[in-house]
N, C-alpha and C positions, 0 to 999 in steps of 0.2 A: 504426398498424403493420400490415404485411401478415402473413398466416398463415405464409408461408415466409420463412426468414431471407434478408436482402438479399444475403448472400454465397453463396447456395445454388448459383449458377451459376459462381462464381469458382473459379479453380484455385489451390490453395495447401495449406497445412498448418494444423492447429489451428483449422479453420473451424467455425462454429456449424452444428450438424446439426438444429436445430429452431428454432422461433420463440423459444424460451426461456421459462424459468419466470416472467419478468417481462414477457412480451409484453403490450401494452396499457397498460403503465405509462408515464406521460408525465412527464418530468423537465425542468424549466427550470434550467439550470446557469449560474450567474453567477460561478463560481469560476475562479481562475487559479493558476498555479504548480504545486503538487503535491498537498497533502492533499485538497482538494476534487476536482480532476480525477481523482485515483486512485480516489476513492469513486465518481464517476459512471461511470468506465470499468468498474468492477466491475458496476454496475447495467446498463450498456449491453451488456456481454459476455453478459448473460443476458436480453436481449430488450427492456429498457426503451428507449423513444425518448428520447434525450438531445439537447436543443437547447442548444448551447453559445453563450451570448450573450457575445461578446468586446467589450471596450472599444475605442475608436478605435485605440489603439496595439497592440491584440491582446494575447493572453496573452504576458507577457514571456518565458516560457520558449521561445517560438519563436526567440529570439535567444541562448539559452544554449548556444552551441556554440563551436568545432566539436566533433563533425562535424555537417554539414548535409545535407539532401536538398531540393533546389530551394528553398533559403532558410529551411527550417524545421529547427530543431535537434533532435538525437536526444532531448534532455531532454523536449521537447514531444511528439515522436512516440511516446515510450514509454508515455504515459498518456492518450492522447486518441483512440484508435481508436473506431470504431462510433458516432461523434457527428456531428451536423450543426452547422455553424458559421454564426452570424449576427453581423455587426458592428453594434453598437448603441451609440449615445451616450446613456447614462442621465443625463448631466448636463443634457440638454435635456428640458423638460416633455413634448415630443412623444415622446421616447424612452421615458419612463416610461409614457406611454399605450400605446405598442406593447407594453411588458412586460405591462401589465395585460391587454391583449387576448390575449397568448400564454398567460397564466395561466388563461384560461378552459378548464376541463376538465383542467388540470394536476393531478397527484397530489403532486408534490414540487417545492419551490423550494430550491435550495442556493446559498449565497453565502458569500464570505469577505471582505466589505468590513470596514473598521474599524467596530467596534460604534458604533452611532449614525448610520451613513451612511444606512441604509434609512429610519430614522425621520426624518432630516433631509429626505429626498426625499418624505416623505409616504407611505412604503411600509412602515411599521412593522407587525410581526405583530399585536400586540394591538389597536392602534387601527384598522388598515385591513384587512390581508390576512385575518385570521381572521374578520372580519365579512363581507367580500365573498366570500371563498372558504372557507367553514367546514370543508371536507374537506381543505384544503391542509395538507401537512406542510412546515414551513419549517425547514430545517437551516442553522444559522450555524456556520461554522468560523472561529475567531479564535485569537489567541495566548493570551489570559488571561481572556476573557469581558468582559462590559460593566461589571462592578462589582468591589468588593473593592480591596485595596491596590494591585494591579497592573492593575485593570480598564481596558480601552481601550488599553493599551500594545501596540505591535507585537510580533509574535513570529516568529522564524525557527527552523528546525530546530536548528541548532547552538547557538543561544542557549538553547533549551529543553533540549537535551541537557546543557548546562552547569548550568542552574538547577534541574533536577529530580533531579540526582545521577547521571544515566546516565554522564556522562564520568568521574565520580569512581570508578566501579567498572570502567571499561574501561582497558586498558593494562597496564603492569607496574609493579613497584616502582621501576624506574629511569626509565621513561618518564613516570610520573605520569599524571594524568587525560588521557584521549585521546578525541577525537571518534570515534564509530563511523564506519566507512567508508561506510556508506550512510545516507540521511536517514531514520533509523528512526522519529523522532517524527512527521514528516510522513506517512510510510506508515501508521503505526499509527493516526494520526488519520483517515486515509482509511478504513481498515478499521473502526474503531469507529463512524465516521459512517455507513457502509453498514449496520452492525448496528443503529444507532439508528433509521435510516429504516425498515428492515424491521420492527423492533419497533413503531414508530408505525403503520405500515401494517397490521400484524396487529391492533393494538388498535382501529384505525378500523373494522375489520370488526364489532366489537361495539358501539362507541359511535356510529359514523357521523361522528365528529369528527376533524379533524386536530389537530396540536399543534406546539409549537416545540421543536426539538432544539438545545440549547446545547452545542456541541462545542468544546473548546479543546485546543491543543497542550500546554498545561501539564498538564491532567488526564490526557491520553492518554500523555504522557511519564512521568508519575508511575506510571501503571498498569503500566508495563513493568518496574518495579524488582524483581520477584520473581526470586530468593529473597532479595535483599539487604535489602529492607525488612523482610521476615518475620524474617530473622536479627537485624536491629537491634532490632525490637520485642521480641524474646524475650531477647536477650543484653545490649542496651544498648550494644554495642560498634559503633564506626563501621566500616562495610565499607570495604575497600581494594581497589585493583585487584590481581588475581591473574594477569593474562595469560590464557593458554589453560587452565590448570587450573581445575576447578570448585571453588568455595569449600566445598562440603559433601560432595563425593564424590571418592574416590581408588580406582583410577586413572580419570581422566576428563580426558584431556589429549592433547596433540600429542607425537609422538615421531619421531625421525629413523630412516630405514632407508637401505639402500644406494642405492635408486633414487628415493625420494620421502619426503616427510613423511606420516605417517598420524595419524589420531585414533582413539583407542579409548575405550570407555565401559563401565565395570563398575558397574551401578547398585545392586548389593546383594552380600551376602557369597557366596551360591551362584554368582552370575555370576562373581565374582572367582575362586572355586575352579575353575570350569569353564575360565576363561581360563588359569589356571596349568597345569591338566591339558593343555590344548590346546598350550601352549608347551613342554611337557615339563619343567616345573619345579613339580611339586605340593608340594614341600617349602616353597616360598615362601608358599603359602596357609596352611600349618600354623605358620609362624613367628609367635610371639605379637605381634610388632610389626605384623603385617599381617593377622591372623586376622579382625578386624572392621573395619568402615568407620571407626569412631571411631579405632581404633589406626592405620589407614592414613593418616588425615588428620594425626594427630600425627607420623607417620614418613614423610611424603610424600617428602622428599628422598632417603631411603635406598631406598625402593621405586622411585622414578623412575630412580635410578642403575642398579638391577638390570635394569629393563625396557629402558632405553636400550642397555645392553650386549647384551641378548638380541635386540633388533631390528636392531642395527647391520649385520649381514650379510644381511638379508632383502631380497627384492624386495617393496616395500611394496604394489604393486598386486596381485601374486599372493597375498601373505599376507592382505591384508584380504578378498580374495574368498573364500579358504578359511575365514577367520574368520566371515564372513557365512553361508556355507553351513553352518557348525557352530552357528549361532544366536548368535554373539557380535557385538555391535554394534561396527563398525569401518568405516573408509573412508579412502581416500587424500585428501590435501588438494589439491584441484584448483584450477587457475586458472579464471577466468571462461570463457575460450575453450574450455578442456577440458570444463568442465561443460556448455556449450552443445552440444558435439559428442558427448557421451556417449550411448551407445545407449539407455539408459533414459529420458533426456530426450526423445528422439525417440518412444519407445514411449508415453510419457505425454502427448505432444503439448504439451510445454511451450515449444516454439518455434513461434510462429504465423507464417505467411507468406501474403501476398497480393501477387503481383507483386513489385515492388521492396521492399515493406514486410516487415520481419522484426522481431519483438518477442517478449517473453515471453508464453506462452499463459496461459489462465485455470487456476488451480489447483482451481477448484470443479467437480467432476465429478458431474453428475446423470444418472441412468439414463434417465429418460423425456424430459427436457427439457434436453439438454446445451447449454451455451453455447459461446462461442468468438468468434473473429474474424469480423466481418461486412463491415467496410469499413476502408480505411486512414484514418489521421487526416486530418481535413479541412484544406484550405487556408483561409486567413482569408476569412470570409464566403462560402465556397463554396456554401452553401445558403440565402443570405439571401432571395433572391426566391422560391425554391421554398417555404420555410417560411412566409413571409408570405402567399403565395397560398393555401396550404393552410389558413391561419387566417382566411380571409375578406377579406384585403386585396385591393382591386382593383388592376389594373395602373396606373391613374392615381395611386392612393394610394402605391403602391410607388415610382413615379417621383418623386413629390413628396417623399417621405421621403428618397430618395437625393439629390435636388438640395439639400435642406436640411441634408444631412450627419447626419441622424438615423440612417438606415441607412448604415453606413460600408462602402463597397465596396472600398476600398484602405486598407491600414494607414497610420496617421499616425505618422511617426517623430519 
């Protein structure tokens, strides 16, 4: 990696303004779809060199559209910026030899093959990689792990939302269990995997040794069940979907106004009293039915009716702005396009732009080593020859690998 961010001369928004906190970190990325690529984009946003080794067919999310840009789907473009792409056929022994050469000097290997695949190829962590590359951190992302009653089975976001209980607490009494609108298990697995890798890197500073990170959609989905699991452990009662209202706090829900829907949150009794004072109805806070959070939970319907009547004639945008200025948590319920166009979104650089490319920016804001967008997502094998040359492959070797179909220069459909 160079000292200056690759996008330093580019025009755009949400660009990296430094080499990044992870500059000098080399990541070999064998992942596809979402959890793994989301993890490696987080690392790449903050300066890690991420070499994305794609199978001959490419990352399948390149086809998950419309919409498309020059043949690549938005689904792929949203989580693969700042990476270099190499098409490599690991089913061939020569492809696995290329991988081993690329791993020289690498800090992290991340893959999401079916458990046992790397071992079948003679690339298992314990038997091969940890001995040949003792400082390497190997992160595997899988559905359920390699062992146990569900070990080795395939996992997909919605299936894990169903199996971990997340769907059962989303939705309403009438809708029943409902899939969350975004792939929350995949995204959480990417986040937890990035945390695991950074923990392992930190520990390596003391021990000098790498380790294996066993990350599963199952475990990461389970870890998102707060407070419903905590409620169950204490009460023994099965959590049920409550829709927008919070199961433990009232009022903490969505309400209709004249112009839009709003969400308000009163996290404790003093906050509720301040809310009632602000709304010009202090007597509601003194009503025994609503004086404490426990009482408000028990009398949720009655309080909701009172608040719905109070909000019905208000301009929700103007009202929530005044509430925020008064220190009361509230906000309008915005659509995605409205959220992208909001002034604070621009102020926080949460939309990144490089030429044609627009995507969500990095939420991690560091004072001395800020990260951000450096380059648009790569075309398939865009950097194949460049990456191999930088790793000591001669021009003749690269040509031979391309002719043999080991280095794949055009996607195989």
